[in-house]
N, C-alpha and C positions, 0 to 999 in steps of 0.2 A: 525567511527569507527573501532580500528584497529584490523585487524587480521593477521596470517599468516598461510604459507600454508606447511603442515607436511605432511609426507607420508602416503596419503590416508584421510587426513582428514583436514580442515579450522578452525583453533582456533580462539572465541573470547577473546581478555583480555583488561584489563585497566593498565594503568602506570601513577602511580602519586609517587609524593613525589621525594626527594634526600637525598643522605645520605652516609655514610661508606658501608654500605651494601647492598644488592639488595635481597627482601623477597618475591618470588614466591608463593605465596596461592594458595594451590589447595582442590576444595571441594569433598565432599562424593557424593556416588552413590543415583544417582536420583534427584540429586538437581542442583544449579548453584553457579557460584562465587557470588552472591547475598547473600549468608550464610555467607560474609564475611563484609558487607556493616556496620556493627556494630564496626568490629574491625579494618578497613581502616583508619579511622581518627586518631585513638587513636596512630598509627605507622607511618604513612605518614611523620610526621613533624621530623621524624627522619631516615628514611631510606626509599629507593626507595621501590615500593612497587607494586609488580605485579598479577593481580588476573586473572586466565584463566579459560574460560567454557573448560571441559574435550570434548571427542569427542562424539558426542551423547547426550550432554547437551548443557542446553541453548542456547546460540546464534549461538555455533559452529556446524558442520555440522555433517550428522548422515549418519557415513560409514558404508559398508559391516563389517569390522573387529574389534572386542574387545579384543584380543590375549594381554596377558602382556607387552609382549615385544612392541606393536603397543603403547600402552599408556604411557609407560617408552621414548619410543623414540620421543613421540608427544615431552614430555618435554625437553629432549635435543634440539630436534629442537627450541625450543620455547627459550632457553634458548641461544643459538646461535645466534636467530634474535637476541635476546636483548643485545651484546654484548658479548658472550660466557664467561661469569660467571667468578669466581666461585659466585653461588646465594647459599640462606641459604631456601631450600625448607621447606613451612609452610604444611600441609596439614592433614585434617580431615578426620576421618575413610577412606574410598576407597583412597583419598588424601594421608594419615598419612602412607600407604601400598608404595605408590607411591614415598616417600621421600625417605624412607627406600630403596628401590629399586635404585634408583637412586644412593643414599650414598653407595651402596654395588656396581655397576655395571658403574659407573661415578662418581668415586672421586676427580676425579679434576675438576670437574664441582661443587662440593658441599663443603660451606665453613664450614657451621654445618646442621643440621636439627632440626626443630620441630612438632613433633605429638601430635594430638589433639585426643584423645578418637582414633588410630588408626584402621584401620581392620588387622592389623596383630597378629599373636601367637593367635590365638584364640584359646581356650579349647575345646576340643571334644562335649559337652554337648552343647554350642553356634553354632558350625557349625552344630552341627544337626539339629537346628530349623530352620537355614537358608536352611540346603540341603532338608529339608520338602518342603519350599517352593520352592525353584527349580525344584520339582518334580510335584507340583501342576502345576506349569506356562508350562512346558512342556506339561501336560497332558491339559490345558486351555489357551494357550495364550493370549488369549483376556482378562483373568482375570488378567495379569503382572500388570496392575497401582495399582489393589485395594490388590493385596498379597505384593506388594512391601510397600504400605502406611502400610499395617497392621503390616508388620516385623517392620517398623522405629518406630512405635507407641508402640509395645508392648518391644521393646529390649533397647530404650531409652528415654522413658517420665517417669519423677518423678515429684513431686513438686516442682522441681526448673524449670519447662520447662513453658516457655511462653506460654497463652491461644492462641495465634495466629498460633503457629507454626504449628500444624498438617492442617490448613488452607494454609497457606502459601507453606508447602511440596505438600497438595494435588494437588494445582494449577499446578505448574510445574510439578508434574509426570505425571498427565492428558494430559500435552502438548507434550510427550514423545512418539514418534512412541510405539506401542503395542509389535511388533516384538522385538524390540532391547532393552526393560527396563530391563531384565535380562542379556544383553549381559554381559556388564560391568560385574558384579558378577562372571559371568562364567570365565573372564579374569583374576580377581585375585583368584576363590577360583581354577584353575585348575593352577596356574603357574606356571612351571616348577621349581622355586625356592622352591615352597613350604612356602610363605612367611605368608602365611594365615592363616597356620595352625603351634600348639604350636612345636611340635617336630621338626620338620624340621625348621622352623624359629628360634629356640634357636640358633642353630649352623650357618645361616645364616646370622642373626644379628649380629652376633660375628664378621662379616669381617668389618664390618662398621670401619672406621677410622675418621670421623667428629665427634665432639661434638654432643650429642643428648640431647635435653631437652624433655621431653615425660609428657605430662597430663591426665590421665586416670580415668573412672567411675566405670570400672568394679573393685570390691573386688580383690586384688590379682596380677593384672594385675602391676603395677608399680613392685610391687618387684620381681615378674617372670622378667621385663625387667632390670633391675640392674645387672642380671646376664650374659648378652649378654654385657653390655658396656666394653669399653676397655680404653677409653679416659678419663681420669680423669677429664673433665670439665663436663663430660654427667652428666644428673639427671631425674631421674623418679619420679613424684606426684600420690599421688593418692587421689582426692576431692572427696569424700565421698558425697552421696547425691546428686552427680551433675546428670544431663541428658546426654544423647549424644551428644547433640550440646552445649558444654562447651563453643564456640566461640561467642554463642549467648548469652545464660545464665548466661554467667559470661565474659563478655566480657573485660569489665574495669579489674577486675582482671587478666585474662590471659594477656590483654597488659602488666600490671605493670611486671609480674613473664618475661614476654618472653625480654622485655626493659633491665630489671637488669641482667636477665642470659646473652642476647646476648654483654652487654655492659661489664661485666666480664670478657668474652673469651679475649684469647689473638688477639693482633691487627692482626696477619697473613699478609695474600692478601686480601685486601678488596677492592671491586668494588661496 
């Protein structure tokens, strides 16, 4: 199994396919890179596709620190291990926020970025729900897994959500050490950039130079994000009726949209 040592963590990743671009797939909070198994076969015929487990998730190590800077630095170390980039970060939820921070903080490593229902620029009412969960976790750390699963079910389940998903998520969340379950959220929510919160994120995301493709399930987020775009090839979509796990629920449609968009970008410096 391929692993890479970063500053304070050991990350598991898979590396499949080949092509003019390298896609770096980053999953969301509380799950692992298995979230991408529906999408990888659809992309690996055209691109090199790398999927990693973030620190504290899946087969990666469980370190002490989950500061946002640490998580971004992990991805930079992985890119350099893979050959130095540039790559196309493709992130779901927390991974989408990582992709955005990489685009802002390390533009030379980012050719373009794709955000799938990303955890950035959330409105205050949505943040309040998660902050209530964090407060409960701090009072009862042993309840962390149940609280996270409750949050994931309440925030992202619709009629489009496959029936197996709650069990799939529950089994992975139960495998996480209780003391770290909410730490990745704290890293994101308390990030100095403010990328998680609507007002600071609006200005922060305007610093992205690379083209952006984003797909949102929450009403109004695509329209908001369009206001942050500076690259003429950027595109934001709202998929009404989708649940949070778009990369599972609508993987074929997502693959088609990604491939069409990526193939329509200027050639640039592809690796």
